[in-house]
VOKOL-666356 format. One record per residue (C-alpha): residue in three letters; y, z, x. Coordinates in steps of 0.02 Angstrom, whole numbers, plus 50000, padded with zeros to 5 digits. Layout:
N
alaYZX...
This chain:
484
met500005000050000gly501684995150071thr503085007250104met504215008649951arg505135024949985pro505715028249807asn506785042849761ile505645055649677val506155067349537val504975080149460ile505565089249304thr504375102949252ala504525113449096asp503985131549083asp502655133848946met502795116748862gly501165112448773tyr500175096448754gly500705094948572asp502565098448594pro503295081048633gly503365067848499cys502475055448612tyr500975067248613gly500925069048425gly502215082748395thr503175080848232his504285096248225ile505345094048381pro506475079348426thr506055073348602pro506925056448616his507035056248805met505205060148836asp504775047548701arg505825034748794met504865038548954ala503225035448861arg503895018648800glu504605013248966gly503325021349080met501595029049083arg500855042948978phe499405052949049thr498175060048923asp497025069949039ala498235078449161his498005096749205ala498935111049284ser497835119249416ala498025135849326ser498575141149153val500005152249213cys501595149249313thr501485154449495pro499785147049540ser500175130849449arg501825128649542tyr500985132749706ser499795118149680met501185106349626leu502095108949790thr500635110849912gly499205100549842arg498075115849857tyr497305127749733cys498195144449731trp496575154449723arg496375149749907thr497815161949942trp497975180649914leu498535177649733arg496885176349640ser497495180049464phe499045182349357val500805178449425leu502175185649534gly503565196749469gly505365191949502phe505325201149668gly503615195049722ala503215190649903pro503065172449957val501405164949905ile501645148950008asp501375154450188ala502425147350329glu500995136750397thr500625127750234pro501525111050219thr502365107050055ile502815090149984ala504625094650019ser504295098050204thr503265082150218leu504585071250135arg505995079250235glu505075075450396his505025057350340gly506875055750304tyr507065062350127arg508475073550068thr507645087549969ala508255099749837ala507465112849725ile508425117649568gly507865129949435lys506445142249423trp505585145949590his504305159649549leu503425157349716gly504155172549801phe505525177949920glu505645191750050trp506815204749975arg507395220850058thr507785237749986ser509415247150015ser508555255450164gly508075238650239arg506225239550197leu505325223750142leu504825224749959ser503235215150002glu502655230350102ile502805240949945glu502055229749812arg501605211849855asp501595204349680ala503075215649632trp502585215649450asn503205233349426val504785231749532asp506405232449431gly507565228649577phe508775243149558asp508475247749742val508625229949809asp510035225949930tyr510705209849853arg511985207649992arg510615203750117pro509985185850125val508305182450044glu507055174250162asp505475163950153gly506075154650000pro506355136049964leu507435133250119asp505985139250226arg504725128250136gly505505111150157phe507015110650043asp508755106850110ser509555116349966phe509105127849823phe509985133549667gly508995143349541met508215159649492ala506815169849568gly505615170749421ser505545168049234leu506955171449112asp506075187249053met506085195849223pro507425202349342pro508465198849439tyr509585190649309cys510625180349429phe510695163349511ile510195161749692glu511065148449796asn510135144349956arg509825161750029arg510985172949928pro511365177649748glu512805166949689ser513515182849614val512785200049655pro511895207949506ala512795224549495arg512485231249319glu511015233349204lys510575218349096ala511455218848929pro510985214148801tyr509125213048831ala508385198348739pro506665200748660gln505305203948792gln506495204148940arg506075216949074thr507245230349139gly508365225149283leu510095220749346met511165205649301ala512645196449374glu514245199649279glu514415181949211trp512555179349174arg512125171049007asp510315167848959asp510765153148847arg511695143748985val510345144149119asp509625126849088val511335119449056thr511815125449230phe510225118349305ala510565101449225arg512325101349295lys511725105649469ala510395092149461lys511685079049411glu512815084649554phe511385082949678ile510975065449614gly512795060549627arg512945066949806ser511315058849857ala511715042149779gly513525041049830gly513525050349995gly514645064650042asp515435073350188ser514345088950196ala513085091250336glu511675089650210asp512375073550136ala512695066150307arg510935070250366gly509725056050374arg510085037950379ser508405029450398ala507925020950559thr508365004350480gly510075010550426gly509675011850240glu510195025950125thr509165041750130pro507995043349982phe507965060049893phe506685071849818leu507245083249675tyr506125096949608leu506935102849446ala506075117249357thr506865122749193ser506705139849112ala506415131448943pro505455133648834his504845150248907arg505305166148814pro506525173648768cys506925156848685leu508815157248678pro509425139148662pro511205134348705asp512335133648554phe512315114748543met510405114848528glu510235128648398gly509325122248245ser508915105648329ser507065107148287ala505995112248140ala505005124148250gly506175138948269pro507015144948429arg505545139948538gly505585122348464asp507435121848501met507025126248682val505785111848695ala507195100748629thr508325108448762tyr507075103648897asp507075085948827trp508995086248835val508875090849020val507715075949047gly509025064948963glu510405071749073val509415067449230leu508985049949170ser510815046949127ala511375052749298leu510125041149382glu510745026649275glu512565030949306his512325030449494gly511235014949493glu509695024249552leu508515023349402glu507595007949463asn507405015949635thr506705032249567leu505005038549512val505285051849378ile503855063549332val504045074649178thr502725087949146ser502395106349113asp501725120149224his500355124349097gly500045125548911ala501095134448780arg500925150548686asp500225147948512thr501765155848432asp503505161448477tyr503875179648518thr503965183948332gly502205177448301lys502795162248202asp502245144348233tyr503315135948097gly501855124348058his501995116948234arg500485116548349ala501205117748523asn499555113248606gly499075100348477ser497275101648420leu496685108648587arg495805125448594gly496705139548681gln498455142848744lys499435148148897gly498355159049008asp496695152648939ile495325143049028his495135131448878glu496055114848870gly497585121648781gly497915132548933his497965119149065arg497985101548991val499815096548998pro500955082248946cys501345071349095leu502475055949095ala502955044249237met504375031749238trp504885019649376pro505635003649304gly504824988049374lys503424997749460val502575008949330pro501984997949185ala502985000849027gly502065008148878ala500505011648980thr499245025448945cys498135032749080asp496555042449032glu495975046549208pro495705065349236leu496955071249365gly497955086649409leu499705091849455val498865096849618asp498845078049651leu500735076149654pro500995079649841ala499685067049897thr500365054149774phe502165056349832ala501655055850014glu500785039149989leu502235031549892ala503435037250028gly502385028350158thr501865043850253ser500175047750326ala500215065850266ala499195064350107glu497715073050190glu498755088950203ala498545090750016val496835098750034asp496335098249851gly497455084249786arg497135065649782ser498405051749770phe498505043049602ala499825030949664pro498715015849623leu498605021749442leu500485023349432leu500655005449488gly499434999049358glu497954996749475glu496165001149433leu495145013549533ser493455008649603glu492825026449579pro493455042249492leu494985050149571his494105066849585glu492315071849612ala492815087449516leu494365096749456ile494425115749463his495325125349326his495865143549337ser496405155649201met497665169849197asp496395183249242gly495485172449369met494095164349267phe493505147749341ala493015131349262val492455115149341arg492705097949264gln491595083449317gly491635067449215pro491525072449032trp490755089349072lys491685105749085leu490815121549140ile491685138349115asp491035152249226gly491135166349100ala491215171248918gly492885171948829ser494575163948858gly495005172149024gly496785173148962lys497775177648807ser496645172148665glu495355184048596pro494025187348649arg494725187148826arg493155192148920tyr491575200048858arg489805203848913pro488625192548815glu487235200348714pro485445197748777gly484965179948742asp486755173748727pro487445161348855pro488375169349003gly489515154249017gln490165139148923leu489775120748938tyr490675107248841asn490565088448837leu492405084148817ala492055065948778asp491125071448620asn491935088248589leu493715089348656leu494025104448544glu492725114648641thr491825121048487leu490025116548534asn489385126748681leu487945117248763tyr487625129948902gln485865134448844tyr485415116548799arg485865107548961pro485265118549104asp485245103349217val487105100549196val487455119249213ala486505119749377glu487375104449447leu489135110149401ser488785128049457ala488305121349628thr489875110649634leu490995125449590ala490135136449720arg490395123049852tyr492255121849815arg492415140649818gln491515142649986his493155139050074asp494345148549962arg495615151350102gln496295135550182
């Protein structure tokens, strides 16, 4: 494949389900910009987050590796969690930067920083995942280390974790944009105790991220006089391509849409937040068009995992966020990790195409490396490049021998062809029953043929011992080297 060196933009939602966008069958939420991408680009029907919760999924998106190979084997980081990407692990940002790309991360990070207390002690020495840390003893005037700028990004503007966890402030590069100096007020539903910056507004977070993304596109397309903008003319004298990783807070709880999006859906505040995410997608596409970069840019729109079944009040408004799939965010079933995924690159990605090949967001780094003309795709240990699929080419063999799925509490599943083996009983996540010990004579695991039973209602574990044995051996082989 020849060197194309496109700009690359990834826009990932937080908790958007397979059934949320209109182009995936949703009827309660207007998503005109994602629907446009489906018309003018490619829609993937069998794309998967590597895990059904935030931190491990995002780890895989940036490294091309499964997060269970690290110290984080279940659940997620808190807002003050330690870095989960170690310094020796290449990211797609570091790879692309080494090959001449300007790189930026905007939005939710949730992959950890090194924070210090008022006495100078590293928080990671106290509690590595920092789930119970409220941040009242953090010294916010010290720079935060081992974040995006230390993992391949030229610049960062965003927040440390989810919108329901402290600190409630923006971080620009290595420091809070404004020091959080008073307790959060008011607390939105399900927000955790912590400090906020004086001017912080929950409902303006994604509006700010969209503005920052547009500014980055404008600087990258038109040039500038900063050191970052001046860095990197290619060896042939052409403009530097750029990589933008944009991670919204929407539609994750507490579901507080900006005023201009209130009531925009028929699915309550959460539906309005999905519509807000779609608005962000539209803002980015407009910025690319305005600066003449749309035809030079591969845009990927996706979600970090599946959605909750309901909003924080327990209502679903007649909307099925994960479509007809079984399960939800956190679960090992398809609703937990099968995600919407759209790709648009005018003139390169076939318009109106649908791709049914099983693939994962863990494949993004290898894919981007190949499209950028680098030889670094092998650094993505678990990912495979699906660049040929993007360009409308057929594969001579399946992209993956197997895909590994991982639930909130660490339950494994392996997917091979139409078969999916779940190594345990229960959902492994939020849906009941979560985990249970089977009664004598009951199957200890779950086996589904997704080609015949996508809804995962017919457990064939006791009826196909040959398939169970084969997939169990495959899963064990993958897990033999769980630290790479």
